[in-house]
C-alpha positions in Angstrom: 1.8 23.0 8.9 4.6 24.7 10.8 2.8 24.0 14.1 2.3 20.4 13.2 6.0 19.8 12.4 7.0 21.5 15.6 4.5 19.5 17.6 5.8 16.2 16.1 9.3 17.0 17.4 8.1 18.2 20.8 6.0 15.1 21.3 8.8 12.7 20.3 11.2 14.5 22.6 8.8 14.7 25.6 6.5 11.7 25.4 6.9 7.9 25.3 6.0 7.2 21.7 7.9 4.0 21.2 6.3 0.7 20.2 5.7 -1.5 23.2 8.4 -3.9 22.0 11.7 -3.6 20.1 11.9 -6.5 17.8 15.7 -6.3 17.3 15.8 -8.0 20.7 14.5 -11.2 19.1 17.9 -11.7 17.4 21.4 -12.4 18.5 24.6 -12.5 16.5 26.6 -15.7 17.1 29.6 -14.9 19.3 33.0 -15.9 18.0 35.3 -16.6 21.0 38.4 -16.7 18.8 37.8 -13.9 16.2 41.4 -14.0 15.0 41.3 -10.4 13.7 42.8 -7.1 14.8 39.9 -4.8 15.9 41.9 -1.8 14.7 42.0 -3.2 11.2 38.2 -3.6 10.8 36.8 -1.6 7.9 33.2 -0.5 8.4 33.0 1.4 5.0 30.5 0.6 2.4 29.0 2.0 -0.8 25.4 3.0 -0.9 23.8 4.4 -4.1 27.3 4.8 -5.5 28.4 6.9 -2.5 31.2 5.8 -0.2 30.1 5.9 3.5 32.4 5.3 6.5 29.7 2.9 8.0 26.4 1.6 6.7 24.3 4.2 8.6 21.9 7.0 7.7 20.5 9.6 9.9 16.9 9.1 8.9 14.8 12.1 7.7 13.1 13.6 10.7 12.1 17.2 10.5 11.9 20.6 8.7 9.4 23.2 7.9 9.7 25.5 11.0 12.4 27.8 12.3 13.7 25.5 15.1 14.3 22.8 12.6 17.2 24.8 11.2 19.2 24.1 14.3 18.2 20.5 14.5 19.1 19.7 10.9 22.3 21.6 11.1 23.5 19.7 14.2 22.7 16.4 12.5 24.4 17.5 9.3 27.6 18.4 11.2 27.8 14.9 12.7 26.9 13.2 9.4 29.8 15.1 7.7 32.2 14.2 10.5 31.4 10.5 10.5 30.9 10.2 6.8 27.4 8.8 6.8 24.2 9.4 5.0 21.4 11.9 6.1 17.9 12.5 5.1 15.5 15.4 5.9 11.9 15.4 6.9 9.1 15.8 4.5 9.8 18.8 2.2 6.2 19.6 1.4 6.4 22.6 3.7 9.5 23.9 2.0 8.0 23.5 -1.4 4.8 25.3 -0.4 6.4 28.1 1.7 9.9 29.2 0.7 10.3 31.1 4.0 11.0 27.7 5.7 13.2 26.3 2.9 16.4 27.0 5.0 15.2 24.4 7.6 16.0 21.8 4.9 18.7 23.5 2.8 20.9 24.2 5.8 22.4 20.8 5.3 23.9 21.9 1.9 26.6 23.7 3.9 28.1 20.3 5.0 30.0 17.7 3.0 27.6 14.8 3.6 28.4 11.9 1.4 24.8 10.8 0.8 21.9 13.3 1.1 18.3 12.1 0.8 15.4 14.3 -0.2 11.9 13.4 1.0 8.4 13.9 -0.3 5.2 12.0 0.6 3.2 9.7 -1.6 -0.1 11.4 -0.6 1.4 14.7 -2.0 2.2 13.1 -5.3 -1.5 12.5 -5.8 -2.2 16.2 -5.1 0.4 17.6 -7.5 -0.2 17.6 -11.2 3.5 18.5 -11.6 4.7 15.8 -9.2 8.0 15.2 -11.0 8.8 18.9 -11.1 8.1 19.2 -7.4 10.3 16.2 -6.8 13.1 17.8 -8.7 12.7 21.0 -6.6 12.9 18.9 -3.4 16.2 17.4 -4.7 17.6 20.8 -5.7 16.6 22.2 -2.3 19.3 20.1 -0.5 21.4 19.0 -3.4 20.2 15.5 -2.8 21.8 12.4 -4.2 18.6 10.3 -3.8 14.9 11.1 -3.5 12.8 9.1 -0.9 9.1 8.9 -1.5 7.6 8.2 1.9 4.5 6.1 2.7 2.8 7.2 5.9 -0.8 6.1 5.7 -0.9 4.8 9.3 -0.1 8.3 10.4 -2.6 9.8 8.0 -5.3 7.6 9.4 -4.7 8.8 12.9 -3.8 12.4 12.2 -6.8 14.7 12.7 -6.1 16.5 9.4 -4.8 13.4 7.7 -5.0 12.7 3.9 -6.5 9.2 3.4 -6.5 8.8 -0.4 -4.0 6.2 -1.5 -5.6 5.4 -4.9 -3.0 5.8 -7.7 0.1 5.9 -5.6 1.9 3.2 -7.4 1.3 4.8 -10.8 2.6 8.2 -9.4 5.7 6.5 -7.9 6.4 4.9 -11.3 5.9 8.3 -13.1 8.2 10.2 -10.8 10.9 7.5 -10.5 11.1 7.4 -14.3 11.4 11.1 -14.9 13.4 12.9 -12.2 17.1 13.8 -12.1 18.2 11.5 -9.3 17.5 7.9 -8.2 14.3 7.2 -6.2 13.7 5.0 -3.2 10.4 4.2 -1.4 10.4 4.3 2.4 7.8 3.5 5.0 7.6 5.6 8.2 7.0 3.0 10.9 4.6 0.4 9.7 6.8 -1.7 7.5 6.8 -3.0 3.9 5.6 -6.5 3.0 6.9 -8.6 0.2 3.5 -8.2 -1.6 4.0 -4.4 -1.5 7.6 -4.7 -2.6 6.7 -6.8 -5.6 4.3 -4.1 -6.8 7.2 -1.7 -6.7 9.4 -3.8 -9.0 7.6 -2.5 -12.1 8.8 1.1 -11.2 12.3 2.6 -11.6 13.0 2.8 -7.9 16.5 1.8 -6.8 15.9 0.9 -3.2 13.4 0.2 -0.4 13.6 1.5 3.2 11.3 -0.8 5.1 10.6 1.7 7.9 9.2 -1.1 10.1 7.6 -1.3 13.5 9.6 -1.3 16.7 10.8 2.3 17.0 8.7 5.5 17.1 5.0 4.9 16.6 3.5 7.7 14.6 0.1 6.5 15.6 1.2 7.3 19.2 2.5 10.7 18.1 -0.8 11.6 16.4 -2.7 10.3 19.4 -1.0 12.9 21.5 -1.8 15.6 18.9 -5.4 14.5 18.9 -5.5 14.7 22.7 -4.1 18.3 22.5 -7.1 19.2 20.3 -9.7 17.5 22.4 -10.4 14.9 19.6 -11.1 11.9 21.8 -12.0 9.6 18.9 -8.8 10.1 17.0 -6.9 9.9 20.2 -8.5 6.5 20.9 -7.7 5.3 17.4 -4.1 6.2 17.9 -4.0 4.1 21.1 -5.6 1.2 19.3 -3.1 1.3 16.4 -0.1 2.2 18.6 1.7 -1.1 17.9 0.5 -1.5 14.3 3.0 -2.6 11.7 5.4 -5.2 10.5 8.5 -5.4 12.7 11.6 -4.1 10.9 13.9 -7.2 11.2 11.1 -9.4 9.8 10.6 -7.0 6.9 14.4 -7.3 6.2 14.2 -11.1 6.4 11.3 -11.2 4.0 12.6 -8.7 1.4 16.3 -9.5 1.4 16.3 -12.2 -1.4 13.8 -10.2 -3.5 15.8 -7.0 -3.3 19.0 -8.8 -4.0 17.6 -10.5 -7.1 16.1 -7.2 -8.3 19.3 -5.2 -7.6 17.5 -3.0 -5.1 19.2 -1.5 -2.1 17.5 -2.5 1.2 17.6 -0.2 4.2 16.5 -1.1 7.7 14.8 1.7 9.6 12.7 1.3 12.7 13.9 0.7 16.3 17.6 1.0 15.5 19.2 2.1 18.8 22.9 1.5 18.3 25.6 -0.2 16.3 24.6 -3.7 17.4 21.2 -3.2 15.9 22.9 -2.0 12.7 25.1 -5.1 12.7 22.0 -7.4 13.1 20.3 -5.6 10.2 23.3 -6.2 7.9 23.5 -9.8 8.9 19.8 -10.2 8.1 20.3 -8.8 4.6 20.0 -5.0 4.8 22.6 -2.9 3.0 22.4 -0.2 5.6 20.4 0.9 8.6 18.9 4.3 9.5 18.0 5.8 12.9 16.0 8.9 13.9 14.8 9.0 17.5 18.1 7.8 18.8 19.6 11.1 17.6 16.7 13.4 18.1 16.4 12.4 21.7 20.1 12.5 22.5 21.7 15.2 24.6 24.7 15.0 22.4 24.3 13.8 18.8 28.0 13.4 18.4 28.3 11.2 21.5 25.4 9.1 20.3 27.1 8.7 16.9 30.3 7.6 18.6 28.3 5.0 20.4 26.9 3.8 17.1 30.4 3.6 15.6 32.1 1.8 18.5 29.2 -0.7 19.0 29.1 -1.6 15.3 32.9 -2.2 15.3 32.6 -4.2 18.6 29.9 -6.4 17.0 32.0 -7.0 14.0 35.0 -7.8 16.1 33.0 -10.2 18.3 31.7 -12.0 15.2 35.1 -12.1 13.5 34.1 -9.9 10.7 36.8 -7.7 9.1 34.5 -5.8 6.8 30.8 -5.3 6.0 30.8 -8.0 3.3 31.8 -10.5 6.0 29.2 -9.1 8.3 26.6 -9.9 5.7 27.5 -13.6 6.1 27.6 -13.5 9.9 25.4 -16.1 11.6 22.4 -14.7 13.4 19.9 -16.5 15.6 16.3 -15.9 16.3 15.4 -16.3 19.9 
């Protein structure tokens, strides 16, 4: 598993694994030529899961489970603390199984991150008889405020060693979300969540949905490269066929916004978020926050990239005449 986690990071950093199209380019915010506000007075702060953030942004869970991930997650944690935003970690299955790699996740406990998100996979819930206990261990490992249960069945289909049993996931999500010590969200990892899927989750105790839609990193592409490394031509070809599979992130947000609002669920836009302008578009479409992964993992300087996120979000708010995030939620956005 250590090799697999390491390979994922190396592939994302060295290969083109993005979807063929970024769907945030289908939308524009309406320009306000007379914004009548002072840019210096714009407030980007927001509350998410009861935690105050300096802007509606999360560093999405990316990695963990091997030695080099300690440095990656520590660098991300430093920036999350400095900018006062949320941060998740990669799937903690490896840390729960092998305590020798626990530090690759727990390193973030050293930093005052206002919102920390633990991460376990739905396929693993089916394997564990003590799923709720394991979930609580994952939470404790990083002193998390929220647990994310990730859905990654597209990746599992392409992954040579993938786990392809999805029977009983909803029941397990319901069991875990009803019995653990912290709130639970469900997140996709690049293929999106439809309204039909979201409606099935309404009968559980989850408090949020991260749509994790198409438009950013394609894990079908990542696994295609891994299959090629192993000489598995069939799985490599499958990865290429399903490279662009998924529901585009902004369309997921548009479809789920009203449902989540009525149900009191927090809605997060992950997938293809490149900068603060994309964050602003996500908020205007109905998300409560956005999350990005590859934008930071592939950056020469995480802090510089975060500064670009902050400045471009503030610029988008200024150019639409929005003094705060609540006003940005009402900003007019057009589909091209």
